[in-house]
N, CA, C and O atoms as a CHARMM CRD file, in Angstrom:
* protein
*
  360
    1    1 MET  N    -11.72900  13.15900   4.69700 PROA 1      0.00000
    2    1 MET  CA    -9.84500  13.43500   5.03100 PROA 1      0.00000
    3    1 MET  C     -9.58900  14.59200   4.44300 PROA 1      0.00000
    4    1 MET  O     -9.96300  15.01700   3.35000 PROA 1      0.00000
    5    2 ASP  N     -8.89500  15.08400   5.28800 PROA 2      0.00000
    6    2 ASP  CA    -8.41800  16.39700   4.36800 PROA 2      0.00000
    7    2 ASP  C     -7.47300  16.39100   3.46400 PROA 2      0.00000
    8    2 ASP  O     -6.96200  15.27200   3.43900 PROA 2      0.00000
    9    3 THR  N     -6.85600  17.31400   2.48900 PROA 3      0.00000
   10    3 THR  CA    -6.05300  17.14400   1.52200 PROA 3      0.00000
   11    3 THR  C     -4.50200  16.62300   1.75200 PROA 3      0.00000
   12    3 THR  O     -3.81900  15.86800   1.06100 PROA 3      0.00000
   13    4 GLY  N     -4.18600  17.36100   3.07500 PROA 4      0.00000
   14    4 GLY  CA    -2.98600  16.69100   3.42900 PROA 4      0.00000
   15    4 GLY  C     -3.00000  15.18200   3.51300 PROA 4      0.00000
   16    4 GLY  O     -2.20600  14.51100   2.85400 PROA 4      0.00000
   17    5 ARG  N     -3.87400  14.65800   4.30000 PROA 5      0.00000
   18    5 ARG  CA    -3.93200  13.17100   4.60000 PROA 5      0.00000
   19    5 ARG  C     -3.99100  12.28000   3.25000 PROA 5      0.00000
   20    5 ARG  O     -3.42600  11.19700   3.09500 PROA 5      0.00000
   21    6 ILE  N     -4.78500  12.95400   2.31500 PROA 6      0.00000
   22    6 ILE  CA    -5.12600  12.08700   1.21400 PROA 6      0.00000
   23    6 ILE  C     -3.67700  12.58200   0.29300 PROA 6      0.00000
   24    6 ILE  O     -3.28300  11.78600  -0.56000 PROA 6      0.00000
   25    7 ARG  N     -3.05700  13.64500   0.44900 PROA 7      0.00000
   26    7 ARG  CA    -1.59300  13.26200  -0.27700 PROA 7      0.00000
   27    7 ARG  C     -0.62900  12.71600   0.14600 PROA 7      0.00000
   28    7 ARG  O      0.38600  12.57700  -0.53600 PROA 7      0.00000
   29    8 ILE  N     -0.76100  12.23800   1.51300 PROA 8      0.00000
   30    8 ILE  CA     0.32900  11.45500   2.42400 PROA 8      0.00000
   31    8 ILE  C     -0.16000   9.97600   1.75300 PROA 8      0.00000
   32    8 ILE  O      0.50000   9.28300   0.97900 PROA 8      0.00000
   33    9 PHE  N     -1.46300   9.71400   2.26500 PROA 9      0.00000
   34    9 PHE  CA    -2.06500   8.13000   1.52100 PROA 9      0.00000
   35    9 PHE  C     -1.44100   7.97400   0.26600 PROA 9      0.00000
   36    9 PHE  O     -0.64100   7.06200   0.05900 PROA 9      0.00000
   37   10 GLY  N     -1.82200   8.97800  -0.75600 PROA 10     0.00000
   38   10 GLY  CA    -1.35700   8.55500  -2.22400 PROA 10     0.00000
   39   10 GLY  C      0.06200   8.38400  -2.44400 PROA 10     0.00000
   40   10 GLY  O      0.47700   7.52900  -3.22600 PROA 10     0.00000
   41   11 GLU  N      0.85100   9.17500  -1.77700 PROA 11     0.00000
   42   11 GLU  CA     2.35200   8.86100  -1.84600 PROA 11     0.00000
   43   11 GLU  C      2.62900   7.61800  -1.15700 PROA 11     0.00000
   44   11 GLU  O      3.32500   6.82000  -1.78500 PROA 11     0.00000
   45   12 ARG  N      2.18100   7.23200   0.16500 PROA 12     0.00000
   46   12 ARG  CA     2.46400   6.13900   0.45500 PROA 12     0.00000
   47   12 ARG  C      2.04300   4.79700  -0.10100 PROA 12     0.00000
   48   12 ARG  O      2.68300   3.74600  -0.08200 PROA 12     0.00000
   49   13 LEU  N      0.88800   5.02700  -0.58100 PROA 13     0.00000
   50   13 LEU  CA     0.09800   4.07400  -1.56800 PROA 13     0.00000
   51   13 LEU  C      1.04700   3.72500  -2.87400 PROA 13     0.00000
   52   13 LEU  O      1.11700   2.62500  -3.42100 PROA 13     0.00000
   53   14 ARG  N      1.70400   4.83000  -3.21500 PROA 14     0.00000
   54   14 ARG  CA     2.31400   4.34200  -4.49600 PROA 14     0.00000
   55   14 ARG  C      3.85000   3.71800  -4.10300 PROA 14     0.00000
   56   14 ARG  O      4.45600   2.86700  -4.75400 PROA 14     0.00000
   57   15 ALA  N      4.24600   4.29800  -3.01700 PROA 15     0.00000
   58   15 ALA  CA     5.72600   3.85000  -2.68600 PROA 15     0.00000
   59   15 ALA  C      5.68200   2.28200  -2.01500 PROA 15     0.00000
   60   15 ALA  O      6.57900   1.48700  -2.29300 PROA 15     0.00000
   61   16 ARG  N      4.52900   1.89500  -1.08000 PROA 16     0.00000
   62   16 ARG  CA     4.39500   0.68000  -0.91000 PROA 16     0.00000
   63   16 ARG  C      4.20800  -0.28100  -2.15800 PROA 16     0.00000
   64   16 ARG  O      4.94000  -1.25000  -2.35900 PROA 16     0.00000
   65   17 ARG  N      3.09000   0.11100  -3.02100 PROA 17     0.00000
   66   17 ARG  CA     2.96500  -0.46600  -4.07100 PROA 17     0.00000
   67   17 ARG  C      4.28800  -1.08900  -4.69800 PROA 17     0.00000
   68   17 ARG  O      4.56200  -2.28300  -4.81900 PROA 17     0.00000
   69   18 GLN  N      5.14800   0.18800  -5.12000 PROA 18     0.00000
   70   18 GLN  CA     6.37900   0.09200  -5.70600 PROA 18     0.00000
   71   18 GLN  C      7.26000  -0.99000  -5.22600 PROA 18     0.00000
   72   18 GLN  O      7.80600  -1.87300  -5.88900 PROA 18     0.00000
   73   19 GLN  N      7.31100  -0.71900  -3.69300 PROA 19     0.00000
   74   19 GLN  CA     8.40600  -1.41100  -2.93600 PROA 19     0.00000
   75   19 GLN  C      7.95800  -2.88600  -3.26300 PROA 19     0.00000
   76   19 GLN  O      8.86000  -3.71100  -3.40600 PROA 19     0.00000
   77   20 LEU  N      6.43200  -3.36500  -3.41500 PROA 20     0.00000
   78   20 LEU  CA     6.41900  -4.75500  -3.56400 PROA 20     0.00000
   79   20 LEU  C      6.20700  -5.20200  -5.02400 PROA 20     0.00000
   80   20 LEU  O      5.51600  -6.15400  -5.38500 PROA 20     0.00000
   81   21 ASP  N      6.87200  -4.41100  -5.75900 PROA 21     0.00000
   82   21 ASP  CA     7.01400  -4.33900  -7.43300 PROA 21     0.00000
   83   21 ASP  C      5.48300  -4.73600  -7.97700 PROA 21     0.00000
   84   21 ASP  O      5.42400  -5.48800  -8.95000 PROA 21     0.00000
   85   22 LEU  N      4.45100  -4.33200  -7.47700 PROA 22     0.00000
   86   22 LEU  CA     3.01500  -4.49100  -7.93700 PROA 22     0.00000
   87   22 LEU  C      2.93200  -3.21400  -8.95800 PROA 22     0.00000
   88   22 LEU  O      3.37500  -2.09700  -8.68700 PROA 22     0.00000
   89   23 ARG  N      2.30800  -3.56500 -10.14000 PROA 23     0.00000
   90   23 ARG  CA     1.64700  -2.33100 -11.13300 PROA 23     0.00000
   91   23 ARG  C      0.39200  -1.91300 -10.48500 PROA 23     0.00000
   92   23 ARG  O     -0.17500  -2.59500  -9.63100 PROA 23     0.00000
   93   24 GLN  N     -0.09800  -0.57600 -10.98800 PROA 24     0.00000
   94   24 GLN  CA    -1.30100  -0.30100 -10.38100 PROA 24     0.00000
   95   24 GLN  C     -2.35600  -1.57500 -10.67900 PROA 24     0.00000
   96   24 GLN  O     -2.96100  -2.02800  -9.70700 PROA 24     0.00000
   97   25 GLN  N     -2.58700  -2.15900 -12.00600 PROA 25     0.00000
   98   25 GLN  CA    -3.21600  -2.81000 -12.81600 PROA 25     0.00000
   99   25 GLN  C     -3.22300  -4.33500 -11.49000 PROA 25     0.00000
  100   25 GLN  O     -4.18000  -4.73800 -10.82800 PROA 25     0.00000
  101   26 GLU  N     -2.15900  -4.71700 -11.50600 PROA 26     0.00000
  102   26 GLU  CA    -2.16100  -6.02700 -10.39200 PROA 26     0.00000
  103   26 GLU  C     -2.94000  -5.74400  -9.45500 PROA 26     0.00000
  104   26 GLU  O     -3.95500  -6.42300  -9.30500 PROA 26     0.00000
  105   27 LEU  N     -2.64300  -4.64300  -8.57900 PROA 27     0.00000
  106   27 LEU  CA    -3.33900  -4.21400  -7.38300 PROA 27     0.00000
  107   27 LEU  C     -4.77000  -4.13100  -7.53000 PROA 27     0.00000
  108   27 LEU  O     -5.51200  -4.61200  -6.67300 PROA 27     0.00000
  109   28 ALA  N     -5.24600  -3.50000  -8.65300 PROA 28     0.00000
  110   28 ALA  CA    -6.52900  -3.39200  -8.93000 PROA 28     0.00000
  111   28 ALA  C     -6.96100  -4.50900  -8.96400 PROA 28     0.00000
  112   28 ALA  O     -7.91200  -4.78400  -8.23400 PROA 28     0.00000
  113   29 HSD  N     -6.49100  -5.33000  -9.67800 PROA 29     0.00000
  114   29 HSD  CA    -6.89300  -6.80000  -9.96100 PROA 29     0.00000
  115   29 HSD  C     -7.63000  -7.46100  -8.66700 PROA 29     0.00000
  116   29 HSD  O     -8.78300  -7.81400  -8.42000 PROA 29     0.00000
  117   30 HSD  N     -6.27900  -7.45400  -7.90300 PROA 30     0.00000
  118   30 HSD  CA    -6.16700  -8.34000  -6.65600 PROA 30     0.00000
  119   30 HSD  C     -7.35800  -7.67300  -5.52500 PROA 30     0.00000
  120   30 HSD  O     -7.76800  -8.38000  -4.60400 PROA 30     0.00000
  121   31 MET  N     -7.82100  -6.33300  -5.69900 PROA 31     0.00000
  122   31 MET  CA    -8.67600  -5.68200  -4.70200 PROA 31     0.00000
  123   31 MET  C     -9.97200  -5.67700  -5.57000 PROA 31     0.00000
  124   31 MET  O    -11.05900  -5.54300  -5.00700 PROA 31     0.00000
  125   32 GLY  N     -9.88300  -5.83300  -7.05100 PROA 32     0.00000
  126   32 GLY  CA   -11.59000  -6.14400  -7.45400 PROA 32     0.00000
  127   32 GLY  C    -11.99800  -4.44700  -7.81300 PROA 32     0.00000
  128   32 GLY  O    -13.13900  -4.04300  -8.03800 PROA 32     0.00000
  129   33 ILE  N    -10.76300  -3.62400  -7.79500 PROA 33     0.00000
  130   33 ILE  CA   -11.49300  -2.27000  -8.16100 PROA 33     0.00000
  131   33 ILE  C    -10.64200  -1.54300  -9.36400 PROA 33     0.00000
  132   33 ILE  O     -9.66400  -2.14400  -9.80900 PROA 33     0.00000
  133   34 ALA  N    -10.93300  -0.49800  -9.79700 PROA 34     0.00000
  134   34 ALA  CA   -10.42000  -0.03100 -11.24800 PROA 34     0.00000
  135   34 ALA  C     -9.24700   0.44900 -11.12700 PROA 34     0.00000
  136   34 ALA  O     -9.04000   1.19700 -10.17200 PROA 34     0.00000
  137   35 GLN  N     -8.46700   0.23100 -11.80400 PROA 35     0.00000
  138   35 GLN  CA    -7.00800   0.70800 -11.85900 PROA 35     0.00000
  139   35 GLN  C     -6.82400   2.68000 -11.84000 PROA 35     0.00000
  140   35 GLN  O     -6.00100   3.42100 -11.30200 PROA 35     0.00000
  141   36 GLY  N     -7.81100   2.88700 -12.54600 PROA 36     0.00000
  142   36 GLY  CA    -7.93400   4.41300 -12.92800 PROA 36     0.00000
  143   36 GLY  C     -8.19200   5.09700 -11.38000 PROA 36     0.00000
  144   36 GLY  O     -7.67200   6.17500 -11.09300 PROA 36     0.00000
  145   37 TRP  N     -8.89800   4.48200 -10.59300 PROA 37     0.00000
  146   37 TRP  CA    -9.24900   4.80300  -9.29900 PROA 37     0.00000
  147   37 TRP  C     -7.60500   4.86100  -8.48700 PROA 37     0.00000
  148   37 TRP  O     -7.09400   5.93600  -8.17400 PROA 37     0.00000
  149   38 ILE  N     -7.08200   3.81400  -8.29100 PROA 38     0.00000
  150   38 ILE  CA    -5.62400   3.58800  -7.71200 PROA 38     0.00000
  151   38 ILE  C     -4.82100   4.79900  -8.27500 PROA 38     0.00000
  152   38 ILE  O     -4.44600   5.52300  -7.35200 PROA 38     0.00000
  153   39 SER  N     -4.44800   5.23500  -9.48600 PROA 39     0.00000
  154   39 SER  CA    -4.06700   6.26200 -10.37500 PROA 39     0.00000
  155   39 SER  C     -4.44800   7.44900  -9.46500 PROA 39     0.00000
  156   39 SER  O     -3.50400   8.13500  -9.07300 PROA 39     0.00000
  157   40 GLU  N     -5.71800   7.80000  -9.06100 PROA 40     0.00000
  158   40 GLU  CA    -6.38400   9.16500  -8.95700 PROA 40     0.00000
  159   40 GLU  C     -5.88400   9.28200  -7.25000 PROA 40     0.00000
  160   40 GLU  O     -5.37800  10.27900  -6.73600 PROA 40     0.00000
  161   41 LEU  N     -6.17600   8.01600  -6.59100 PROA 41     0.00000
  162   41 LEU  CA    -5.65700   8.33800  -5.16600 PROA 41     0.00000
  163   41 LEU  C     -4.16200   8.63000  -5.38600 PROA 41     0.00000
  164   41 LEU  O     -3.79200   9.65500  -4.81500 PROA 41     0.00000
  165   42 GLU  N     -3.36500   8.07600  -5.96900 PROA 42     0.00000
  166   42 GLU  CA    -1.63200   8.09900  -6.05100 PROA 42     0.00000
  167   42 GLU  C     -1.46400   9.74000  -6.08700 PROA 42     0.00000
  168   42 GLU  O     -0.78400  10.44400  -5.34000 PROA 42     0.00000
  169   43 THR  N     -2.16900  10.05800  -7.02000 PROA 43     0.00000
  170   43 THR  CA    -1.80000  11.68400  -7.32100 PROA 43     0.00000
  171   43 THR  C     -3.01500  12.79100  -6.57600 PROA 43     0.00000
  172   43 THR  O     -3.21900  13.97000  -6.86700 PROA 43     0.00000
  173   44 GLY  N     -3.67600  11.97400  -5.57700 PROA 44     0.00000
  174   44 GLY  CA    -4.31200  13.21200  -5.08300 PROA 44     0.00000
  175   44 GLY  C     -5.59400  13.69000  -5.57900 PROA 44     0.00000
  176   44 GLY  O     -6.24900  14.47400  -4.89200 PROA 44     0.00000
  177   45 LYS  N     -6.11200  13.19200  -6.98400 PROA 45     0.00000
  178   45 LYS  CA    -7.23500  13.65700  -7.54300 PROA 45     0.00000
  179   45 LYS  C     -8.36900  13.24200  -6.96000 PROA 45     0.00000
  180   45 LYS  O     -9.39500  13.91600  -7.05500 PROA 45     0.00000
  181   46 GLN  N     -8.32600  11.97700  -6.22200 PROA 46     0.00000
  182   46 GLN  CA    -9.55100  10.93900  -5.75700 PROA 46     0.00000
  183   46 GLN  C     -9.66100  11.60700  -4.10800 PROA 46     0.00000
  184   46 GLN  O     -8.81900  11.22600  -3.29400 PROA 46     0.00000
  185   47 THR  N    -10.54300  12.43100  -3.75300 PROA 47     0.00000
  186   47 THR  CA   -10.48800  12.95000  -2.42600 PROA 47     0.00000
  187   47 THR  C    -11.51800  12.18100  -1.11200 PROA 47     0.00000
  188   47 THR  O    -11.73000  12.43900   0.07300 PROA 47     0.00000
  189   48 ARG  N    -11.95500  11.18300  -2.03400 PROA 48     0.00000
  190   48 ARG  CA   -13.04200  10.55400  -0.86100 PROA 48     0.00000
  191   48 ARG  C    -12.37600   9.11200  -0.77400 PROA 48     0.00000
  192   48 ARG  O    -11.95000   8.55700  -1.78700 PROA 48     0.00000
  193   49 LEU  N    -12.31200   8.55200   0.45600 PROA 49     0.00000
  194   49 LEU  CA   -11.71200   7.21600   0.94100 PROA 49     0.00000
  195   49 LEU  C    -12.71100   6.71300   2.08000 PROA 49     0.00000
  196   49 LEU  O    -13.24100   7.45600   2.90600 PROA 49     0.00000
  197   50 GLU  N    -12.86900   5.43700   1.99700 PROA 50     0.00000
  198   50 GLU  CA   -13.77700   5.28500   3.42100 PROA 50     0.00000
  199   50 GLU  C    -12.95500   4.11600   4.06500 PROA 50     0.00000
  200   50 GLU  O    -12.29800   3.29500   3.42500 PROA 50     0.00000
  201   51 ALA  N    -13.08200   4.16000   5.33600 PROA 51     0.00000
  202   51 ALA  CA   -11.93200   3.39000   6.36300 PROA 51     0.00000
  203   51 ALA  C    -12.02900   1.54900   5.76500 PROA 51     0.00000
  204   51 ALA  O    -11.12300   0.73000   5.92100 PROA 51     0.00000
  205   52 GLU  N    -12.98400   1.35800   5.28300 PROA 52     0.00000
  206   52 GLU  CA   -12.77900  -0.19900   4.96500 PROA 52     0.00000
  207   52 GLU  C    -11.69800  -0.24300   3.73000 PROA 52     0.00000
  208   52 GLU  O    -10.80500  -1.07900   3.59600 PROA 52     0.00000
  209   53 THR  N    -11.92500   0.60000   3.06300 PROA 53     0.00000
  210   53 THR  CA   -10.97900   0.86400   1.63700 PROA 53     0.00000
  211   53 THR  C     -9.53900   1.14200   2.19700 PROA 53     0.00000
  212   53 THR  O     -8.54800   0.70500   1.61300 PROA 53     0.00000
  213   54 VAL  N     -9.47200   1.75100   3.14400 PROA 54     0.00000
  214   54 VAL  CA    -7.98200   2.08100   3.59200 PROA 54     0.00000
  215   54 VAL  C     -7.51200   0.57800   4.22700 PROA 54     0.00000
  216   54 VAL  O     -6.41500   0.08000   3.97300 PROA 54     0.00000
  217   55 TYR  N     -8.58700  -0.09000   5.14400 PROA 55     0.00000
  218   55 TYR  CA    -7.96400  -1.37800   5.60700 PROA 55     0.00000
  219   55 TYR  C     -7.48100  -2.38700   4.14600 PROA 55     0.00000
  220   55 TYR  O     -6.39400  -2.93200   3.95200 PROA 55     0.00000
  221   56 ARG  N     -8.54500  -2.38400   3.38000 PROA 56     0.00000
  222   56 ARG  CA    -8.24700  -3.09200   2.05500 PROA 56     0.00000
  223   56 ARG  C     -7.01500  -3.12300   1.73000 PROA 56     0.00000
  224   56 ARG  O     -6.30000  -4.12500   1.70300 PROA 56     0.00000
  225   57 PHE  N     -6.69500  -1.93700   1.44900 PROA 57     0.00000
  226   57 PHE  CA    -5.05900  -1.39900   0.72700 PROA 57     0.00000
  227   57 PHE  C     -4.09800  -2.08800   1.76800 PROA 57     0.00000
  228   57 PHE  O     -3.19300  -2.85700   1.44400 PROA 57     0.00000
  229   58 ALA  N     -4.42400  -1.69400   3.14300 PROA 58     0.00000
  230   58 ALA  CA    -3.03200  -1.80400   4.25800 PROA 58     0.00000
  231   58 ALA  C     -2.97100  -3.59000   3.98900 PROA 58     0.00000
  232   58 ALA  O     -1.86900  -4.11700   3.83900 PROA 58     0.00000
  233   59 GLN  N     -4.10200  -4.33100   3.95300 PROA 59     0.00000
  234   59 GLN  CA    -4.00000  -5.92800   3.73000 PROA 59     0.00000
  235   59 GLN  C     -3.53100  -6.32400   2.35900 PROA 59     0.00000
  236   59 GLN  O     -2.89700  -7.36800   2.20300 PROA 59     0.00000
  237   60 ALA  N     -3.76000  -5.69200   1.57200 PROA 60     0.00000
  238   60 ALA  CA    -3.34300  -6.10700   0.38600 PROA 60     0.00000
  239   60 ALA  C     -1.74500  -5.53700   0.06100 PROA 60     0.00000
  240   60 ALA  O     -1.01400  -6.05100  -0.78600 PROA 60     0.00000
  241   61 LEU  N     -1.48000  -4.70700   0.67000 PROA 61     0.00000
  242   61 LEU  CA     0.00900  -4.02000   0.75400 PROA 61     0.00000
  243   61 LEU  C      0.69700  -4.47000   1.80300 PROA 61     0.00000
  244   61 LEU  O      1.78400  -3.92500   1.99100 PROA 61     0.00000
  245   62 GLN  N      0.37000  -5.31100   2.53900 PROA 62     0.00000
  246   62 GLN  CA     1.14900  -5.84400   3.76600 PROA 62     0.00000
  247   62 GLN  C      1.63300  -4.80300   4.76600 PROA 62     0.00000
  248   62 GLN  O      2.68500  -4.93800   5.39000 PROA 62     0.00000
  249   63 CYS  N      0.75600  -3.67900   4.89900 PROA 63     0.00000
  250   63 CYS  CA     1.26900  -2.73700   6.03500 PROA 63     0.00000
  251   63 CYS  C      0.18200  -2.27600   7.15900 PROA 63     0.00000
  252   63 CYS  O     -0.74400  -3.04700   7.41300 PROA 63     0.00000
  253   64 SER  N      0.27000  -1.21400   7.73500 PROA 64     0.00000
  254   64 SER  CA    -0.71600  -1.01600   8.48100 PROA 64     0.00000
  255   64 SER  C     -1.23500   0.16100   7.75700 PROA 64     0.00000
  256   64 SER  O     -0.66400   0.77700   6.85800 PROA 64     0.00000
  257   65 THR  N     -2.60400   0.43200   8.36400 PROA 65     0.00000
  258   65 THR  CA    -3.60900   1.62300   8.13600 PROA 65     0.00000
  259   65 THR  C     -2.85000   2.66300   8.38200 PROA 65     0.00000
  260   65 THR  O     -2.65600   3.49300   7.49300 PROA 65     0.00000
  261   66 ASP  N     -2.23900   2.80600   9.75400 PROA 66     0.00000
  262   66 ASP  CA    -1.57100   4.02700  10.42000 PROA 66     0.00000
  263   66 ASP  C     -0.09100   4.26500   9.50700 PROA 66     0.00000
  264   66 ASP  O      0.32600   5.42300   9.49300 PROA 66     0.00000
  265   67 TYR  N      0.45200   3.55300   8.99400 PROA 67     0.00000
  266   67 TYR  CA     1.35100   3.78500   7.86500 PROA 67     0.00000
  267   67 TYR  C      0.79900   4.53900   6.28600 PROA 67     0.00000
  268   67 TYR  O      1.45100   5.34200   5.62000 PROA 67     0.00000
  269   68 LEU  N     -0.04700   4.20600   6.09200 PROA 68     0.00000
  270   68 LEU  CA    -0.76500   4.51000   4.98400 PROA 68     0.00000
  271   68 LEU  C     -1.39100   5.69700   5.32300 PROA 68     0.00000
  272   68 LEU  O     -1.38800   6.52900   4.41500 PROA 68     0.00000
  273   69 LEU  N     -1.82700   5.96400   6.16300 PROA 69     0.00000
  274   69 LEU  CA    -2.38000   7.32400   6.60000 PROA 69     0.00000
  275   69 LEU  C     -1.66400   8.46600   7.04900 PROA 69     0.00000
  276   69 LEU  O     -2.10200   9.61600   7.09300 PROA 69     0.00000
  277   70 GLY  N     -0.19600   7.95500   7.47700 PROA 70     0.00000
  278   70 GLY  CA     0.65400   9.06500   7.99400 PROA 70     0.00000
  279   70 GLY  C      0.77300   9.29200   9.50900 PROA 70     0.00000
  280   70 GLY  O      1.36800  10.18000  10.12000 PROA 70     0.00000
  281   71 LEU  N      0.00400   8.19000   9.97800 PROA 71     0.00000
  282   71 LEU  CA    -0.14100   8.51000  11.42900 PROA 71     0.00000
  283   71 LEU  C      1.27300   7.72200  12.16700 PROA 71     0.00000
  284   71 LEU  O      1.55500   7.81700  13.36100 PROA 71     0.00000
  285   72 THR  N      1.98000   7.01700  11.24000 PROA 72     0.00000
  286   72 THR  CA     3.20100   6.82200  11.76000 PROA 72     0.00000
  287   72 THR  C      4.04700   6.64100  10.52500 PROA 72     0.00000
  288   72 THR  O      3.70500   6.42200   9.36300 PROA 72     0.00000
  289   73 ASP  N      5.41600   6.81100  11.15200 PROA 73     0.00000
  290   73 ASP  CA     6.22700   6.89100   9.77500 PROA 73     0.00000
  291   73 ASP  C      7.09000   5.70100   9.67600 PROA 73     0.00000
  292   73 ASP  O      8.00200   5.64700   8.85100 PROA 73     0.00000
  293   74 THR  N      6.76400   4.54200  10.67500 PROA 74     0.00000
  294   74 THR  CA     7.35500   3.25400  10.57900 PROA 74     0.00000
  295   74 THR  C      7.29700   2.60400   9.18800 PROA 74     0.00000
  296   74 THR  O      6.18400   2.73400   8.67900 PROA 74     0.00000
  297   75 PRO  N      7.89500   2.15800   8.67900 PROA 75     0.00000
  298   75 PRO  CA     7.57300   1.82200   6.96300 PROA 75     0.00000
  299   75 PRO  C      7.72300   0.10700   7.52500 PROA 75     0.00000
  300   75 PRO  O      8.47200  -0.41800   8.34800 PROA 75     0.00000
  301   76 PRO  N      6.69500  -0.39800   6.69700 PROA 76     0.00000
  302   76 PRO  CA     6.94800  -1.88700   6.85400 PROA 76     0.00000
  303   76 PRO  C      8.16000  -2.43400   6.08300 PROA 76     0.00000
  304   76 PRO  O      8.76800  -1.72400   5.28200 PROA 76     0.00000
  305   77 PRO  N      8.42300  -3.42000   6.28100 PROA 77     0.00000
  306   77 PRO  CA     9.72700  -4.08500   5.45800 PROA 77     0.00000
  307   77 PRO  C      9.38200  -3.98100   4.24600 PROA 77     0.00000
  308   77 PRO  O      8.19700  -3.81800   3.95700 PROA 77     0.00000
  309   78 ALA  N     10.26400  -4.04900   3.39000 PROA 78     0.00000
  310   78 ALA  CA    10.05600  -3.88200   1.76600 PROA 78     0.00000
  311   78 ALA  C      9.67300  -5.03900   1.12400 PROA 78     0.00000
  312   78 ALA  O      8.89100  -4.88900   0.18500 PROA 78     0.00000
  313   79 LYS  N     10.02300  -6.13700   1.39300 PROA 79     0.00000
  314   79 LYS  CA     9.41700  -7.30500   0.91200 PROA 79     0.00000
  315   79 LYS  C      9.36000  -8.40600   1.98900 PROA 79     0.00000
  316   79 LYS  O     10.27800  -8.51900   2.80100 PROA 79     0.00000
  317   80 ARG  N      8.30700  -9.20200   1.99900 PROA 80     0.00000
  318   80 ARG  CA     8.60400 -10.36600   3.09600 PROA 80     0.00000
  319   80 ARG  C      9.60000 -11.10400   3.31400 PROA 80     0.00000
  320   80 ARG  O     10.09400 -11.70600   2.36100 PROA 80     0.00000
  321   81 PRO  N     10.09400 -11.23100   4.50200 PROA 81     0.00000
  322   81 PRO  CA    11.71300 -11.95900   4.70200 PROA 81     0.00000
  323   81 PRO  C     11.19600 -13.21500   4.50500 PROA 81     0.00000
  324   81 PRO  O     10.12300 -13.69400   4.87100 PROA 81     0.00000
  325   82 ARG  N     12.37900 -13.82300   3.68900 PROA 82     0.00000
  326   82 ARG  CA    12.53300 -15.29800   3.26300 PROA 82     0.00000
  327   82 ARG  C     12.69200 -16.02500   4.65400 PROA 82     0.00000
  328   82 ARG  O     12.99800 -15.48100   5.71400 PROA 82     0.00000
  329   83 PRO  N     12.45400 -17.22200   4.46500 PROA 83     0.00000
  330   83 PRO  CA    12.65300 -18.15900   5.84600 PROA 83     0.00000
  331   83 PRO  C     14.00300 -18.37800   5.71400 PROA 83     0.00000
  332   83 PRO  O     14.53100 -18.55100   4.61500 PROA 83     0.00000
  333   84 CYS  N     14.75600 -18.38400   7.03200 PROA 84     0.00000
  334   84 CYS  CA    16.23700 -18.61200   6.66400 PROA 84     0.00000
  335   84 CYS  C     16.47500 -20.41100   6.53800 PROA 84     0.00000
  336   84 CYS  O     15.87800 -21.26400   7.19500 PROA 84     0.00000
  337   85 LYS  N     17.38900 -20.59900   5.62700 PROA 85     0.00000
  338   85 LYS  CA    17.56400 -22.17600   5.36900 PROA 85     0.00000
  339   85 LYS  C     18.85000 -22.23500   6.10700 PROA 85     0.00000
  340   85 LYS  O     19.71100 -21.37500   5.92600 PROA 85     0.00000
  341   86 THR  N     19.00200 -23.18300   6.90200 PROA 86     0.00000
  342   86 THR  CA    20.00600 -23.97900   7.68000 PROA 86     0.00000
  343   86 THR  C     21.06600 -24.69300   6.43800 PROA 86     0.00000
  344   86 THR  O     20.72000 -25.27400   5.40900 PROA 86     0.00000
  345   87 ALA  N     22.21600 -24.46400   6.86100 PROA 87     0.00000
  346   87 ALA  CA    23.15000 -25.19100   5.84400 PROA 87     0.00000
  347   87 ALA  C     23.30700 -26.86600   6.55500 PROA 87     0.00000
  348   87 ALA  O     23.37100 -27.28500   7.71100 PROA 87     0.00000
  349   88 PRO  N     23.32700 -27.56900   5.06900 PROA 88     0.00000
  350   88 PRO  CA    23.16000 -28.99900   5.38600 PROA 88     0.00000
  351   88 PRO  C     24.41500 -29.58900   6.38100 PROA 88     0.00000
  352   88 PRO  O     25.61500 -29.36700   6.22000 PROA 88     0.00000
  353   89 VAL  N     23.87800 -30.28300   7.29400 PROA 89     0.00000
  354   89 VAL  CA    25.05600 -30.63500   7.95700 PROA 89     0.00000
  355   89 VAL  C     25.77800 -31.73100   7.49000 PROA 89     0.00000
  356   89 VAL  O     25.25400 -32.42100   6.61500 PROA 89     0.00000
  357   90 GLY  N     26.98500 -32.04500   7.94900 PROA 90     0.00000
  358   90 GLY  CA    27.99500 -33.34500   7.62000 PROA 90     0.00000
  359   90 GLY  C     28.61400 -33.05700   5.95700 PROA 90     0.00000
  360   90 GLY  O     29.39100 -33.85900   5.43900 PROA 90     0.00000
């Protein structure tokens, strides 16, 4: 991946993680990876990334790989929508 894509990926990774109110450590634990690696991705210090890893991040962050990679600017919803509760009748 080129440095521009890495930068975009890192920015979107951080933004989406924060939208979901997740700490790096929580995401790392969920994915079974080192927290420091997430930090390096978010700051652009880590420049190697495999397709499977991008997919795993997208799944964990409930968004598309295209969004994380900057191929689309359509952001996912900030949080999962809550099911609507109907008002009691009577």
